[in-house]
Every structure is written in C-alpha cells, then in structure tokens.
Phi, psi and omega in degrees: 000138177287150180244006181209165188293336184289335180239002181294127182299335183270335189236350190296338179294337179279328192254356179188176177237162179299324178300314182287324177296326178293333179280322187253020175275174185300316185297314182289328176300312179294323179299319178294323175300316182292326177296321175296314182295323179292315179299318179298312182297317181297318180286326176295324177293318179300330182264004176077020183274322176231161180298141180299321180298322179295316181297318181295321179291318179298313181296322181291326184264356184281060178233134187296334179292347179276353183235169181256107183298318180298320179293321177297316179298318178298321180288326175300318179293326182286312186265354176065035177229134188281348186236321188308317179301324178291324177292317179297323180294320177294316179300321184294332182269356176279148181291140174053227181259016182294335179286354178299336183270005175295137173061048185272089176120320185286160170263166183307318184293331174302312183291313184292318180293316180294323176299319178296320178300318179295323175294315180301320181298321178294318179295321181303319179298322178292318180299315180297318179300309184288325177296323178295319178297316178299317178301318179296321180290321176295323176300314180299314181296318180296319180292315182296321187248028182304329183240016179280110185287144175207172179283132168266138186238136172231144183055033175076358181237167185297138184237289180211162175292144169228194168239152178295327177299325178296317177300314180293325179293326174298314178300317180298314180299318179295316178299322178297322178292325176294320176300317178298318179298316181298320179288323182292329183279349184307309181293337179278322188269321186275068183232136181272179180230125178212066189238351179083189194301315182239015174093005184264356181063020183301323185287347182266352178081186185294343180267017188303314184293321177293319177299316179303311181299318184290318180295315182291325175298318179297324181274351182075029181244164175279166180258129179287145178286336182197166180306138174240026177303322179243012176250088192264021182295332181297306181293325181291320175302316181298314180297322180296318178294320175298320178297320178294316178299315179297324179295320177296313180296322177295323177296315179297318179300316181293325178295317178296318178302314181295316182284354174270352175311137182304325182290341179254302169063032183268329179228159174206140173291161182301145176245133179241150180302132179095349179294129184251131181267333184204149177280347181237340183244093188299340186282347195283138171241086186285147174280060191292326182290315180287331173299313180296318180298320178298320179293316180296320180299323177295314180298322179301319181297328178287330174294326175298319179299321179293323176295320177297320178298325182288349178288340182275103185233161181249143172054220185261355175199136180218091186291335180297313178287320182301318183297332178298328176298327184298334174269310191292318186288311176300321179297319178300319179292318179298315181292322177297316178300319179294318180297314180298316181295315182295314183285333172298315178298316183294311186290325177298324183249019185301132177267122182249116182264089183296324180296319179293323177300316179293319181298318183290341176295337181260003187300325183272005179069032175099344183295344177301338184260018183300322179299315183299316179295319180302314181290329176295325178282335186300323181293341182253329185245348188096145188296312183294319177297318179297319179298313181296322180293312181292326176298313181300314180294319181296312181298320178297314181296315181295320183288334183250008176069032180257132178298153187301317182299317180292320179298322178292319182294331182288342182266117184295329180297321179285320179299326178287337183263329184229136177283164178297323177296318177298319179298315180301318179294320180294332186266014174272108186291338183286345181255013179233058176253013178060221180263020184310311180299319179292322177298317177301314179302320179296317179296318179298319179295317179295323178295316178299317182294327180291333178078005186287345178264000182291000000 
C-alpha cells in the first residue's frame, strides 16, 4: 500500500505522471548509479587504471534487472548506508573477482549526485516538451482572440476593457521566459561529480582531471570546475525555476477557475462525458483539474523553500542537509510534470465563452468607460478637473442605480463639453481596448523569432 500522494493509487494522477515516476523510482535511481559506475570503469580501463576485462564485465552487468532492489533496500536499512549495498550487489553479479574494480575511487556523493543529474536530464526533456505544447496552445489562443473584447479586472473588480488575446499573450510571454531559463541553466546544472571524499580528487591519482573529462563526456555531462558536494546552487537553481514555472501554471489555473464562476462564465476547463462534480448535486460541473493544479503549485513552492534550506551546509560533506534534497527535488519534478500535463490538457481544450465576455462588459452599466470619458473631457476642462467631475458623477450614479450614460447626461457641465453622439461613441467598450491587438501581434512575432515553439 502506498503511504503518500505521489504513489497513492487514488491520488497519484494529481501529483505526478507515470513518465516522471518511471524516472524517479527506485529501479531507475539505481540504474543511474550503475551508469555512472560503468562509465567510470570503462574510462579507467582506457587509461590503464583498472583491468580492461574488469571494466567490460562491470559495464555488462551494470543493469538494474541483474540485482534485487528489495534486497538492496533491506541492506541499506541494516548497514545505514545509501549506496554500498547497491555496489555490493553489482560486484556480486560480476564474474570471479572482476567486480573488485567497481567504484574505484569515487565517494558515495559522486555516484548519487551524478545519478541525480542523469535523472534530472531525463525529466528536463519532458518538461521542455510539454511546455512547448502549452506555448503553442497559448499562441493559438492569443492569435485567435487578439481582438476579442473582455473585461480587464484590477483588485478583483472590473477596471477597463482588454482582449482575451492580450491575457493569453501575457501567459505566452511568461512561459517563453521559463523556457529560456530552462535552456540557459542546462550547462550549469547538467554537470557530474568526480571529486572523491573531500573534493580534492586524491583517490583518482594524477590523471584525475583527464578521467573526469572522459567520464563526463561518456555520460554527456559537463565537467565541474571544483567540487560541488556542499555547493548546492545547481540543484537549487533548477528547483527554483521549476517553482517559478509551477507558479505561472498555478496562476493560469486559478485565473481559469475564477473566470469559470457561474456569475462570470467566461472560461471553462474541458468537460468530458461522465465527469462528476458532486456526490449530492448532480448539476455541477466543477473546475476540478484547475483546482488540483492550483493546489499542486502551492505545494511545489514549499519544496523550493526546502531546497533553499539545503544550500546551507557544513564543511566538505553535510548529509543532514543533503538528504533533504532526496525528498524535495524528486517531488518538485513530479509536481512539475503533473502541472504541465494537467494544464496542457486544460489549455488544449479550454472553452472560451465570447458571448459572456461581451455581456460582462456591460455589467457595470457603462461605468467601465469612466477613464475614456475623463480623458475626452480633459482636453476641454483639464485632467484633474475632469477626474473630479467624472468621479462625482460616477459615485452618484453607482449609489442611486443610474446607468453611466444617464448620469453623465444629467450633469450640465458634461453636456456642455460632450454631445450625446460623442458620449455614445465613448461608451462602446469594444472600441476601447487600446493597443491590445497590436501588442498581441508584437508578442506573437517575438515568439516566432525566438524559435522556442519550433
């Protein structure tokens, strides 16, 4: 039986995906350790450090299917060491004494950290893939609705007209910056560790630096300039970017949730036949996917905090802080994968109610256009005077239930400055979206030029 949401048969679809669980499960974790050990042995043989036959045997047997994961776990609990049982298991399946050359020189953290980097690299490819799909869908929505008018809201209440495409273009631009961050951090984060017990490479001998370069080349990783056993900024940077990406996805999810309120009804997550909103209220179509995404995004941000805490380490090794990463980083990846998958589904099938957007533009009875009227008056009365006048008229109209146009007509000062025809034109919300369509076009052009959606 599972004891947590990441593996719970009832809840795991909210907190991770099968793809990400396959990367961060026990078997793949051990496999990544063995890939490091195999690469090390092969390069050590090439350099004459260990026998070639030993390296070939180690590489041939360095497959997780050759060992018993449960037995390794039991032995880890018995001897209180996170790696040695896995090394002994690999040595045991090697012929004769050829396994004696397993783990010739590295310290435990070299193997575990490099293994984690290899796992991260696999997860990273999935994140880039799904983020690109989301980006393409946001591009489509921004392009389709570049001129679709809707209410813009500030401080949770109606402010001025915008276009839905403008809202989507903001999301697209933000997603593009996250994609850029993920690509920019690759050379900093995807770096292996081959430095020995205290980071001096003493156990590798005089050829240590050459061995480091060769092993990392075989693994497709960068070479660290110096030990990072206690310099955890690489993993923390990665977690921070995931936290930022998750915050963006959580923000979009929450926005869709809010705009799906029946009283607003402008957006809705996809609905599928058989989806149940309530055990007692059969009519309900709950925004369950975006609700879950919002919750996961919050939890992800707390894992980022734990990763930041893990940067504070003592001396040349600090297992107390290091061990916190073993929970926080895989969980951050699982939650990011879940968020990307969920929001990809939502955005691909997002329901856009253009009629409701248009209807809500009239909800305030014309007061949504107070800024426009104020500026029209400013050229004749002065900006500050116009502001005070429109404020006075607006408060009177709102308090007495009078539509904005009527409230304006009742004031002789405004009637002397603006004709009734001018007022009607000024109070059309669909013609006061500013440069929103052009701004959207600019974002789309910049996105195309960047090439990140190709």
